[in-house]
PDB file with SEQRES, HELIX, SHEET and CRYST1 records, atoms N, CA, C and O in Angstrom:
SEQRES   1 A   78  MET ILE PRO ILE THR LEU SER TRP PHE VAL CYS PHE TYR          
SEQRES   2 A   78  LEU ALA LEU PHE LEU ALA GLY VAL LEU ILE LEU TRP ILE          
SEQRES   3 A   78  GLY TYR GLU ILE VAL ARG LYS ARG HIS ALA ASN ILE LEU          
SEQRES   4 A   78  ALA ARG ASN ARG VAL PHE CYS ARG ILE CYS GLY SER ARG          
SEQRES   5 A   78  TYR ASN ASP ILE SER SER ALA ASP ILE LEU HIS CYS PRO          
SEQRES   6 A   78  VAL CYS GLU SER LEU ASN GLU ARG THR THR SER LYS GLU          
HELIX    1 AA1 LEU A    6  ASN A   42  1                                  37    
SHEET    1 AA1 2 ARG A  43  PHE A  45  0                                        
SHEET    2 AA1 2 ARG A  52  ASN A  54 -1                                        
SHEET    1 AA2 2 ILE A  61  HIS A  63  0                                        
SHEET    2 AA2 2 LEU A  70  GLU A  72 -1                                        
CRYST1    1.000    1.000    1.000  90.00  90.00  90.00 P 1           1          
ATOM      1  N   MET A   1      94.023 109.657-148.784  1.00  0.00           N  
ATOM      2  CA  MET A   1      94.246 109.740-150.200  1.00  0.00           C  
ATOM      3  C   MET A   1      93.163 108.940-150.923  1.00  0.00           C  
ATOM      4  O   MET A   1      92.758 107.866-150.477  1.00  0.00           O  
ATOM      5  N   ILE A   2      92.711 109.482-152.033  1.00  0.00           N  
ATOM      6  CA  ILE A   2      91.674 108.826-152.817  1.00  0.00           C  
ATOM      7  C   ILE A   2      92.348 107.872-153.799  1.00  0.00           C  
ATOM      8  O   ILE A   2      93.182 108.299-154.598  1.00  0.00           O  
ATOM      9  N   PRO A   3      92.002 106.601-153.752  1.00  0.00           N  
ATOM     10  CA  PRO A   3      92.613 105.667-154.711  1.00  0.00           C  
ATOM     11  C   PRO A   3      91.969 105.826-156.088  1.00  0.00           C  
ATOM     12  O   PRO A   3      90.744 105.808-156.207  1.00  0.00           O  
ATOM     13  N   ILE A   4      92.783 105.981-157.112  1.00  0.00           N  
ATOM     14  CA  ILE A   4      92.296 106.145-158.479  1.00  0.00           C  
ATOM     15  C   ILE A   4      93.197 105.347-159.410  1.00  0.00           C  
ATOM     16  O   ILE A   4      94.421 105.375-159.287  1.00  0.00           O  
ATOM     17  N   THR A   5      92.587 104.652-160.319  1.00  0.00           N  
ATOM     18  CA  THR A   5      93.377 103.853-161.254  1.00  0.00           C  
ATOM     19  C   THR A   5      93.892 104.754-162.381  1.00  0.00           C  
ATOM     20  O   THR A   5      93.429 105.878-162.573  1.00  0.00           O  
ATOM     21  N   LEU A   6      94.848 104.227-163.099  1.00  0.00           N  
ATOM     22  CA  LEU A   6      95.455 104.989-164.182  1.00  0.00           C  
ATOM     23  C   LEU A   6      94.450 105.274-165.289  1.00  0.00           C  
ATOM     24  O   LEU A   6      94.466 106.364-165.861  1.00  0.00           O  
ATOM     25  N   SER A   7      93.582 104.329-165.603  1.00  0.00           N  
ATOM     26  CA  SER A   7      92.606 104.541-166.678  1.00  0.00           C  
ATOM     27  C   SER A   7      91.613 105.646-166.305  1.00  0.00           C  
ATOM     28  O   SER A   7      91.249 106.443-167.170  1.00  0.00           O  
ATOM     29  N   TRP A   8      91.161 105.719-165.048  1.00  0.00           N  
ATOM     30  CA  TRP A   8      90.261 106.796-164.623  1.00  0.00           C  
ATOM     31  C   TRP A   8      90.981 108.134-164.616  1.00  0.00           C  
ATOM     32  O   TRP A   8      90.389 109.159-164.955  1.00  0.00           O  
ATOM     33  N   PHE A   9      92.246 108.134-164.234  1.00  0.00           N  
ATOM     34  CA  PHE A   9      93.026 109.368-164.237  1.00  0.00           C  
ATOM     35  C   PHE A   9      93.164 109.902-165.659  1.00  0.00           C  
ATOM     36  O   PHE A   9      93.024 111.105-165.879  1.00  0.00           O  
ATOM     37  N   VAL A  10      93.436 109.030-166.626  1.00  0.00           N  
ATOM     38  CA  VAL A  10      93.570 109.440-168.025  1.00  0.00           C  
ATOM     39  C   VAL A  10      92.235 109.962-168.547  1.00  0.00           C  
ATOM     40  O   VAL A  10      92.205 110.975-169.246  1.00  0.00           O  
ATOM     41  N   CYS A  11      91.134 109.293-168.222  1.00  0.00           N  
ATOM     42  CA  CYS A  11      89.801 109.763-168.655  1.00  0.00           C  
ATOM     43  C   CYS A  11      89.476 111.116-168.053  1.00  0.00           C  
ATOM     44  O   CYS A  11      88.970 111.999-168.746  1.00  0.00           O  
ATOM     45  N   PHE A  12      89.762 111.288-166.773  1.00  0.00           N  
ATOM     46  CA  PHE A  12      89.500 112.571-166.099  1.00  0.00           C  
ATOM     47  C   PHE A  12      90.348 113.685-166.705  1.00  0.00           C  
ATOM     48  O   PHE A  12      89.842 114.776-166.968  1.00  0.00           O  
ATOM     49  N   TYR A  13      91.624 113.422-166.925  1.00  0.00           N  
ATOM     50  CA  TYR A  13      92.517 114.417-167.516  1.00  0.00           C  
ATOM     51  C   TYR A  13      92.073 114.767-168.936  1.00  0.00           C  
ATOM     52  O   TYR A  13      92.080 115.942-169.306  1.00  0.00           O  
ATOM     53  N   LEU A  14      91.694 113.786-169.727  1.00  0.00           N  
ATOM     54  CA  LEU A  14      91.233 114.017-171.096  1.00  0.00           C  
ATOM     55  C   LEU A  14      89.941 114.824-171.110  1.00  0.00           C  
ATOM     56  O   LEU A  14      89.784 115.715-171.945  1.00  0.00           O  
ATOM     57  N   ALA A  15      89.016 114.530-170.205  1.00  0.00           N  
ATOM     58  CA  ALA A  15      87.758 115.271-170.130  1.00  0.00           C  
ATOM     59  C   ALA A  15      88.012 116.732-169.760  1.00  0.00           C  
ATOM     60  O   ALA A  15      87.396 117.624-170.344  1.00  0.00           O  
ATOM     61  N   LEU A  16      88.897 116.994-168.815  1.00  0.00           N  
ATOM     62  CA  LEU A  16      89.227 118.375-168.445  1.00  0.00           C  
ATOM     63  C   LEU A  16      89.890 119.116-169.597  1.00  0.00           C  
ATOM     64  O   LEU A  16      89.582 120.282-169.848  1.00  0.00           O  
ATOM     65  N   PHE A  17      90.798 118.448-170.298  1.00  0.00           N  
ATOM     66  CA  PHE A  17      91.479 119.075-171.424  1.00  0.00           C  
ATOM     67  C   PHE A  17      90.489 119.425-172.536  1.00  0.00           C  
ATOM     68  O   PHE A  17      90.529 120.531-173.076  1.00  0.00           O  
ATOM     69  N   LEU A  18      89.605 118.493-172.878  1.00  0.00           N  
ATOM     70  CA  LEU A  18      88.626 118.756-173.934  1.00  0.00           C  
ATOM     71  C   LEU A  18      87.617 119.827-173.520  1.00  0.00           C  
ATOM     72  O   LEU A  18      87.175 120.606-174.365  1.00  0.00           O  
ATOM     73  N   ALA A  19      87.247 119.883-172.253  1.00  0.00           N  
ATOM     74  CA  ALA A  19      86.347 120.933-171.772  1.00  0.00           C  
ATOM     75  C   ALA A  19      87.027 122.302-171.901  1.00  0.00           C  
ATOM     76  O   ALA A  19      86.379 123.280-172.274  1.00  0.00           O  
ATOM     77  N   GLY A  20      88.309 122.373-171.599  1.00  0.00           N  
ATOM     78  CA  GLY A  20      89.048 123.629-171.753  1.00  0.00           C  
ATOM     79  C   GLY A  20      89.127 124.071-173.202  1.00  0.00           C  
ATOM     80  O   GLY A  20      88.957 125.253-173.504  1.00  0.00           O  
ATOM     81  N   VAL A  21      89.384 123.134-174.098  1.00  0.00           N  
ATOM     82  CA  VAL A  21      89.433 123.450-175.530  1.00  0.00           C  
ATOM     83  C   VAL A  21      88.069 123.926-176.007  1.00  0.00           C  
ATOM     84  O   VAL A  21      87.984 124.885-176.775  1.00  0.00           O  
ATOM     85  N   LEU A  22      87.009 123.274-175.567  1.00  0.00           N  
ATOM     86  CA  LEU A  22      85.652 123.675-175.951  1.00  0.00           C  
ATOM     87  C   LEU A  22      85.323 125.080-175.465  1.00  0.00           C  
ATOM     88  O   LEU A  22      84.730 125.862-176.208  1.00  0.00           O  
ATOM     89  N   ILE A  23      85.691 125.410-174.248  1.00  0.00           N  
ATOM     90  CA  ILE A  23      85.441 126.753-173.703  1.00  0.00           C  
ATOM     91  C   ILE A  23      86.207 127.800-174.495  1.00  0.00           C  
ATOM     92  O   ILE A  23      85.658 128.855-174.812  1.00  0.00           O  
ATOM     93  N   LEU A  24      87.469 127.528-174.822  1.00  0.00           N  
ATOM     94  CA  LEU A  24      88.246 128.473-175.632  1.00  0.00           C  
ATOM     95  C   LEU A  24      87.650 128.628-177.025  1.00  0.00           C  
ATOM     96  O   LEU A  24      87.600 129.741-177.550  1.00  0.00           O  
ATOM     97  N   TRP A  25      87.207 127.559-177.621  1.00  0.00           N  
ATOM     98  CA  TRP A  25      86.614 127.587-178.956  1.00  0.00           C  
ATOM     99  C   TRP A  25      85.345 128.434-178.956  1.00  0.00           C  
ATOM    100  O   TRP A  25      85.154 129.260-179.848  1.00  0.00           O  
ATOM    101  N   ILE A  26      84.492 128.240-177.982  1.00  0.00           N  
ATOM    102  CA  ILE A  26      83.261 129.025-177.891  1.00  0.00           C  
ATOM    103  C   ILE A  26      83.582 130.500-177.680  1.00  0.00           C  
ATOM    104  O   ILE A  26      82.939 131.365-178.274  1.00  0.00           O  
ATOM    105  N   GLY A  27      84.562 130.793-176.845  1.00  0.00           N  
ATOM    106  CA  GLY A  27      84.957 132.186-176.610  1.00  0.00           C  
ATOM    107  C   GLY A  27      85.473 132.857-177.867  1.00  0.00           C  
ATOM    108  O   GLY A  27      85.099 133.995-178.155  1.00  0.00           O  
ATOM    109  N   TYR A  28      86.320 132.180-178.620  1.00  0.00           N  
ATOM    110  CA  TYR A  28      86.838 132.757-179.862  1.00  0.00           C  
ATOM    111  C   TYR A  28      85.745 132.936-180.899  1.00  0.00           C  
ATOM    112  O   TYR A  28      85.778 133.902-181.662  1.00  0.00           O  
ATOM    113  N   GLU A  29      84.776 132.029-180.948  1.00  0.00           N  
ATOM    114  CA  GLU A  29      83.655 132.178-181.880  1.00  0.00           C  
ATOM    115  C   GLU A  29      82.805 133.393-181.535  1.00  0.00           C  
ATOM    116  O   GLU A  29      82.354 134.106-182.433  1.00  0.00           O  
ATOM    117  N   ILE A  30      82.583 133.638-180.257  1.00  0.00           N  
ATOM    118  CA  ILE A  30      81.812 134.812-179.840  1.00  0.00           C  
ATOM    119  C   ILE A  30      82.537 136.088-180.248  1.00  0.00           C  
ATOM    120  O   ILE A  30      81.915 137.019-180.758  1.00  0.00           O  
ATOM    121  N   VAL A  31      83.838 136.134-180.028  1.00  0.00           N  
ATOM    122  CA  VAL A  31      84.618 137.319-180.406  1.00  0.00           C  
ATOM    123  C   VAL A  31      84.625 137.492-181.918  1.00  0.00           C  
ATOM    124  O   VAL A  31      84.509 138.616-182.408  1.00  0.00           O  
ATOM    125  N   ARG A  32      84.761 136.396-182.669  1.00  0.00           N  
ATOM    126  CA  ARG A  32      84.789 136.479-184.121  1.00  0.00           C  
ATOM    127  C   ARG A  32      83.456 136.970-184.681  1.00  0.00           C  
ATOM    128  O   ARG A  32      83.438 137.802-185.587  1.00  0.00           O  
ATOM    129  N   LYS A  33      82.348 136.471-184.157  1.00  0.00           N  
ATOM    130  CA  LYS A  33      81.040 136.904-184.640  1.00  0.00           C  
ATOM    131  C   LYS A  33      80.771 138.364-184.299  1.00  0.00           C  
ATOM    132  O   LYS A  33      80.171 139.087-185.094  1.00  0.00           O  
ATOM    133  N   ARG A  34      81.207 138.800-183.131  1.00  0.00           N  
ATOM    134  CA  ARG A  34      81.034 140.204-182.757  1.00  0.00           C  
ATOM    135  C   ARG A  34      81.822 141.108-183.709  1.00  0.00           C  
ATOM    136  O   ARG A  34      81.337 142.161-184.123  1.00  0.00           O  
ATOM    137  N   HIS A  35      83.038 140.685-184.050  1.00  0.00           N  
ATOM    138  CA  HIS A  35      83.859 141.462-184.980  1.00  0.00           C  
ATOM    139  C   HIS A  35      83.245 141.464-186.382  1.00  0.00           C  
ATOM    140  O   HIS A  35      83.263 142.488-187.065  1.00  0.00           O  
ATOM    141  N   ALA A  36      82.704 140.328-186.810  1.00  0.00           N  
ATOM    142  CA  ALA A  36      82.061 140.253-188.129  1.00  0.00           C  
ATOM    143  C   ALA A  36      80.825 141.139-188.185  1.00  0.00           C  
ATOM    144  O   ALA A  36      80.547 141.733-189.227  1.00  0.00           O  
ATOM    145  N   ASN A  37      80.080 141.240-187.094  1.00  0.00           N  
ATOM    146  CA  ASN A  37      78.911 142.117-187.066  1.00  0.00           C  
ATOM    147  C   ASN A  37      79.306 143.585-187.166  1.00  0.00           C  
ATOM    148  O   ASN A  37      78.611 144.375-187.805  1.00  0.00           O  
ATOM    149  N   ILE A  38      80.404 143.948-186.544  1.00  0.00           N  
ATOM    150  CA  ILE A  38      80.888 145.337-186.639  1.00  0.00           C  
ATOM    151  C   ILE A  38      81.312 145.637-188.070  1.00  0.00           C  
ATOM    152  O   ILE A  38      81.008 146.711-188.591  1.00  0.00           O  
ATOM    153  N   LEU A  39      82.008 144.705-188.711  1.00  0.00           N  
ATOM    154  CA  LEU A  39      82.426 144.917-190.099  1.00  0.00           C  
ATOM    155  C   LEU A  39      81.226 144.978-191.034  1.00  0.00           C  
ATOM    156  O   LEU A  39      81.219 145.770-191.977  1.00  0.00           O  
ATOM    157  N   ALA A  40      80.204 144.147-190.784  1.00  0.00           N  
ATOM    158  CA  ALA A  40      79.009 144.173-191.625  1.00  0.00           C  
ATOM    159  C   ALA A  40      78.250 145.480-191.449  1.00  0.00           C  
ATOM    160  O   ALA A  40      77.621 145.960-192.392  1.00  0.00           O  
ATOM    161  N   ARG A  41      78.300 146.053-190.278  1.00  0.00           N  
ATOM    162  CA  ARG A  41      77.633 147.336-190.024  1.00  0.00           C  
ATOM    163  C   ARG A  41      78.323 148.453-190.805  1.00  0.00           C  
ATOM    164  O   ARG A  41      77.661 149.391-191.249  1.00  0.00           O  
ATOM    165  N   ASN A  42      79.628 148.368-190.976  1.00  0.00           N  
ATOM    166  CA  ASN A  42      80.383 149.411-191.667  1.00  0.00           C  
ATOM    167  C   ASN A  42      80.361 149.252-193.180  1.00  0.00           C  
ATOM    168  O   ASN A  42      80.772 150.176-193.882  1.00  0.00           O  
ATOM    169  N   ARG A  43      79.901 148.127-193.714  1.00  0.00           N  
ATOM    170  CA  ARG A  43      79.894 147.878-195.142  1.00  0.00           C  
ATOM    171  C   ARG A  43      78.662 148.518-195.774  1.00  0.00           C  
ATOM    172  O   ARG A  43      77.543 148.323-195.300  1.00  0.00           O  
ATOM    173  N   VAL A  44      78.871 149.284-196.850  1.00  0.00           N  
ATOM    174  CA  VAL A  44      77.780 149.978-197.533  1.00  0.00           C  
ATOM    175  C   VAL A  44      77.840 149.613-199.012  1.00  0.00           C  
ATOM    176  O   VAL A  44      78.921 149.534-199.595  1.00  0.00           O  
ATOM    177  N   PHE A  45      76.666 149.389-199.618  1.00  0.00           N  
ATOM    178  CA  PHE A  45      76.543 149.042-201.028  1.00  0.00           C  
ATOM    179  C   PHE A  45      75.854 150.196-201.744  1.00  0.00           C  
ATOM    180  O   PHE A  45      74.748 150.586-201.368  1.00  0.00           O  
ATOM    181  N   CYS A  46      76.494 150.743-202.770  1.00  0.00           N  
ATOM    182  CA  CYS A  46      75.915 151.840-203.543  1.00  0.00           C  
ATOM    183  C   CYS A  46      74.932 151.259-204.549  1.00  0.00           C  
ATOM    184  O   CYS A  46      75.283 150.375-205.331  1.00  0.00           O  
ATOM    185  N   ARG A  47      73.712 151.753-204.527  1.00  0.00           N  
ATOM    186  CA  ARG A  47      72.680 151.237-205.429  1.00  0.00           C  
ATOM    187  C   ARG A  47      72.750 151.867-206.818  1.00  0.00           C  
ATOM    188  O   ARG A  47      72.081 151.391-207.735  1.00  0.00           O  
ATOM    189  N   ILE A  48      73.529 152.909-206.994  1.00  0.00           N  
ATOM    190  CA  ILE A  48      73.655 153.561-208.295  1.00  0.00           C  
ATOM    191  C   ILE A  48      74.782 152.925-209.112  1.00  0.00           C  
ATOM    192  O   ILE A  48      74.555 152.439-210.220  1.00  0.00           O  
ATOM    193  N   CYS A  49      75.999 152.933-208.557  1.00  0.00           N  
ATOM    194  CA  CYS A  49      77.139 152.418-209.322  1.00  0.00           C  
ATOM    195  C   CYS A  49      77.512 150.980-208.953  1.00  0.00           C  
ATOM    196  O   CYS A  49      78.294 150.356-209.669  1.00  0.00           O  
ATOM    197  N   GLY A  50      76.976 150.442-207.859  1.00  0.00           N  
ATOM    198  CA  GLY A  50      77.232 149.057-207.489  1.00  0.00           C  
ATOM    199  C   GLY A  50      78.515 148.822-206.724  1.00  0.00           C  
ATOM    200  O   GLY A  50      78.895 147.670-206.512  1.00  0.00           O  
ATOM    201  N   SER A  51      79.194 149.869-206.305  1.00  0.00           N  
ATOM    202  CA  SER A  51      80.445 149.669-205.578  1.00  0.00           C  
ATOM    203  C   SER A  51      80.148 149.406-204.106  1.00  0.00           C  
ATOM    204  O   SER A  51      79.122 149.826-203.571  1.00  0.00           O  
ATOM    205  N   ARG A  52      81.070 148.705-203.475  1.00  0.00           N  
ATOM    206  CA  ARG A  52      80.984 148.447-202.040  1.00  0.00           C  
ATOM    207  C   ARG A  52      82.122 149.176-201.371  1.00  0.00           C  
ATOM    208  O   ARG A  52      83.252 149.180-201.860  1.00  0.00           O  
ATOM    209  N   TYR A  53      81.811 149.798-200.242  1.00  0.00           N  
ATOM    210  CA  TYR A  53      82.849 150.514-199.510  1.00  0.00           C  
ATOM    211  C   TYR A  53      82.546 150.444-198.024  1.00  0.00           C  
ATOM    212  O   TYR A  53      81.420 150.157-197.617  1.00  0.00           O  
ATOM    213  N   ASN A  54      83.562 150.708-197.224  1.00  0.00           N  
ATOM    214  CA  ASN A  54      83.433 150.710-195.769  1.00  0.00           C  
ATOM    215  C   ASN A  54      83.389 152.142-195.279  1.00  0.00           C  
ATOM    216  O   ASN A  54      84.160 152.990-195.729  1.00  0.00           O  
ATOM    217  N   ASP A  55      82.484 152.404-194.357  1.00  0.00           N  
ATOM    218  CA  ASP A  55      82.378 153.730-193.760  1.00  0.00           C  
ATOM    219  C   ASP A  55      82.162 153.552-192.270  1.00  0.00           C  
ATOM    220  O   ASP A  55      81.216 152.879-191.860  1.00  0.00           O  
ATOM    221  N   ILE A  56      83.027 154.145-191.449  1.00  0.00           N  
ATOM    222  CA  ILE A  56      82.957 153.962-190.012  1.00  0.00           C  
ATOM    223  C   ILE A  56      82.235 155.097-189.297  1.00  0.00           C  
ATOM    224  O   ILE A  56      82.152 155.095-188.069  1.00  0.00           O  
ATOM    225  N   SER A  57      81.708 156.069-190.047  1.00  0.00           N  
ATOM    226  CA  SER A  57      80.971 157.146-189.401  1.00  0.00           C  
ATOM    227  C   SER A  57      79.627 156.635-188.905  1.00  0.00           C  
ATOM    228  O   SER A  57      79.170 155.571-189.323  1.00  0.00           O  
ATOM    229  N   SER A  58      79.004 157.376-188.030  1.00  0.00           N  
ATOM    230  CA  SER A  58      77.736 156.938-187.458  1.00  0.00           C  
ATOM    231  C   SER A  58      76.528 157.502-188.210  1.00  0.00           C  
ATOM    232  O   SER A  58      75.393 157.305-187.777  1.00  0.00           O  
ATOM    233  N   ALA A  59      76.750 158.193-189.319  1.00  0.00           N  
ATOM    234  CA  ALA A  59      75.651 158.777-190.084  1.00  0.00           C  
ATOM    235  C   ALA A  59      74.878 157.679-190.816  1.00  0.00           C  
ATOM    236  O   ALA A  59      75.447 156.661-191.209  1.00  0.00           O  
ATOM    237  N   ASP A  60      73.571 157.903-190.992  1.00  0.00           N  
ATOM    238  CA  ASP A  60      72.749 156.921-191.692  1.00  0.00           C  
ATOM    239  C   ASP A  60      72.719 157.156-193.199  1.00  0.00           C  
ATOM    240  O   ASP A  60      72.463 156.222-193.959  1.00  0.00           O  
ATOM    241  N   ILE A  61      72.977 158.394-193.650  1.00  0.00           N  
ATOM    242  CA  ILE A  61      73.019 158.701-195.076  1.00  0.00           C  
ATOM    243  C   ILE A  61      74.461 159.047-195.428  1.00  0.00           C  
ATOM    244  O   ILE A  61      75.060 159.942-194.830  1.00  0.00           O  
ATOM    245  N   LEU A  62      75.015 158.323-196.410  1.00  0.00           N  
ATOM    246  CA  LEU A  62      76.436 158.419-196.736  1.00  0.00           C  
ATOM    247  C   LEU A  62      76.630 158.777-198.204  1.00  0.00           C  
ATOM    248  O   LEU A  62      75.755 158.526-199.032  1.00  0.00           O  
ATOM    249  N   HIS A  63      77.779 159.365-198.520  1.00  0.00           N  
ATOM    250  CA  HIS A  63      78.156 159.683-199.897  1.00  0.00           C  
ATOM    251  C   HIS A  63      79.042 158.565-200.435  1.00  0.00           C  
ATOM    252  O   HIS A  63      80.002 158.151-199.784  1.00  0.00           O  
ATOM    253  N   CYS A  64      78.711 158.082-201.629  1.00  0.00           N  
ATOM    254  CA  CYS A  64      79.529 157.070-202.291  1.00  0.00           C  
ATOM    255  C   CYS A  64      80.831 157.727-202.761  1.00  0.00           C  
ATOM    256  O   CYS A  64      80.777 158.799-203.363  1.00  0.00           O  
ATOM    257  N   PRO A  65      81.993 157.127-202.511  1.00  0.00           N  
ATOM    258  CA  PRO A  65      83.255 157.733-202.952  1.00  0.00           C  
ATOM    259  C   PRO A  65      83.462 157.656-204.465  1.00  0.00           C  
ATOM    260  O   PRO A  65      84.308 158.375-204.995  1.00  0.00           O  
ATOM    261  N   VAL A  66      82.720 156.810-205.171  1.00  0.00           N  
ATOM    262  CA  VAL A  66      82.889 156.645-206.609  1.00  0.00           C  
ATOM    263  C   VAL A  66      82.002 157.604-207.383  1.00  0.00           C  
ATOM    264  O   VAL A  66      82.485 158.358-208.227  1.00  0.00           O  
ATOM    265  N   CYS A  67      80.687 157.578-207.095  1.00  0.00           N  
ATOM    266  CA  CYS A  67      79.755 158.381-207.890  1.00  0.00           C  
ATOM    267  C   CYS A  67      79.139 159.544-207.108  1.00  0.00           C  
ATOM    268  O   CYS A  67      78.344 160.304-207.662  1.00  0.00           O  
ATOM    269  N   GLU A  68      79.493 159.689-205.839  1.00  0.00           N  
ATOM    270  CA  GLU A  68      79.021 160.776-204.974  1.00  0.00           C  
ATOM    271  C   GLU A  68      77.504 160.790-204.764  1.00  0.00           C  
ATOM    272  O   GLU A  68      76.958 161.825-204.381  1.00  0.00           O  
ATOM    273  N   SER A  69      76.815 159.684-205.001  1.00  0.00           N  
ATOM    274  CA  SER A  69      75.379 159.636-204.729  1.00  0.00           C  
ATOM    275  C   SER A  69      75.160 159.363-203.242  1.00  0.00           C  
ATOM    276  O   SER A  69      76.049 158.863-202.553  1.00  0.00           O  
ATOM    277  N   LEU A  70      73.972 159.695-202.762  1.00  0.00           N  
ATOM    278  CA  LEU A  70      73.635 159.457-201.370  1.00  0.00           C  
ATOM    279  C   LEU A  70      73.128 158.026-201.206  1.00  0.00           C  
ATOM    280  O   LEU A  70      72.328 157.550-202.012  1.00  0.00           O  
ATOM    281  N   ASN A  71      73.590 157.351-200.172  1.00  0.00           N  
ATOM    282  CA  ASN A  71      73.190 155.981-199.877  1.00  0.00           C  
ATOM    283  C   ASN A  71      72.757 155.893-198.431  1.00  0.00           C  
ATOM    284  O   ASN A  71      73.311 156.559-197.557  1.00  0.00           O  
ATOM    285  N   GLU A  72      71.758 155.062-198.191  1.00  0.00           N  
ATOM    286  CA  GLU A  72      71.286 154.841-196.833  1.00  0.00           C  
ATOM    287  C   GLU A  72      71.915 153.562-196.298  1.00  0.00           C  
ATOM    288  O   GLU A  72      71.994 152.552-196.998  1.00  0.00           O  
ATOM    289  N   ARG A  73      72.354 153.619-195.064  1.00  0.00           N  
ATOM    290  CA  ARG A  73      72.931 152.436-194.431  1.00  0.00           C  
ATOM    291  C   ARG A  73      71.806 151.452-194.125  1.00  0.00           C  
ATOM    292  O   ARG A  73      70.811 151.813-193.496  1.00  0.00           O  
ATOM    293  N   THR A  74      71.966 150.230-194.564  1.00  0.00           N  
ATOM    294  CA  THR A  74      70.941 149.208-194.315  1.00  0.00           C  
ATOM    295  C   THR A  74      71.477 148.203-193.307  1.00  0.00           C  
ATOM    296  O   THR A  74      72.688 148.075-193.128  1.00  0.00           O  
ATOM    297  N   THR A  75      70.573 147.496-192.655  1.00  0.00           N  
ATOM    298  CA  THR A  75      70.978 146.504-191.660  1.00  0.00           C  
ATOM    299  C   THR A  75      70.935 145.092-192.200  1.00  0.00           C  
ATOM    300  O   THR A  75      71.295 144.156-191.486  1.00  0.00           O  
ATOM    301  N   SER A  76      70.501 144.903-193.453  1.00  0.00           N  
ATOM    302  CA  SER A  76      70.441 143.558-194.023  1.00  0.00           C  
ATOM    303  C   SER A  76      71.829 143.063-194.359  1.00  0.00           C  
ATOM    304  O   SER A  76      72.701 143.842-194.741  1.00  0.00           O  
ATOM    305  N   LYS A  77      72.035 141.746-194.214  1.00  0.00           N  
ATOM    306  CA  LYS A  77      73.324 141.143-194.540  1.00  0.00           C  
ATOM    307  C   LYS A  77      73.358 140.757-196.000  1.00  0.00           C  
ATOM    308  O   LYS A  77      72.368 140.268-196.543  1.00  0.00           O  
ATOM    309  N   GLU A  78      74.493 140.973-196.637  1.00  0.00           N  
ATOM    310  CA  GLU A  78      74.647 140.647-198.054  1.00  0.00           C  
ATOM    311  C   GLU A  78      75.553 139.456-198.212  1.00  0.00           C  
ATOM    312  O   GLU A  78      75.811 139.022-199.335  1.00  0.00           O  
TER     313      GLU A  78                                                      
END                                                                             
């Protein structure tokens, strides 16, 4: 049996717990950013009437639901 004092056991347990929390936090951040990128890809800004709308189709040229003008999907973040 390995002799270990109570203070080292508490430090070891605390380090493992914090490492687990850090790993979960990083994982959730990766999932959140991936989801935000998908939502940003679907967001379209009409340059004629100024409305913003979501479109999940894969077409690059879209019709605005408000003014029916053609809009190009851009990759810049707003």
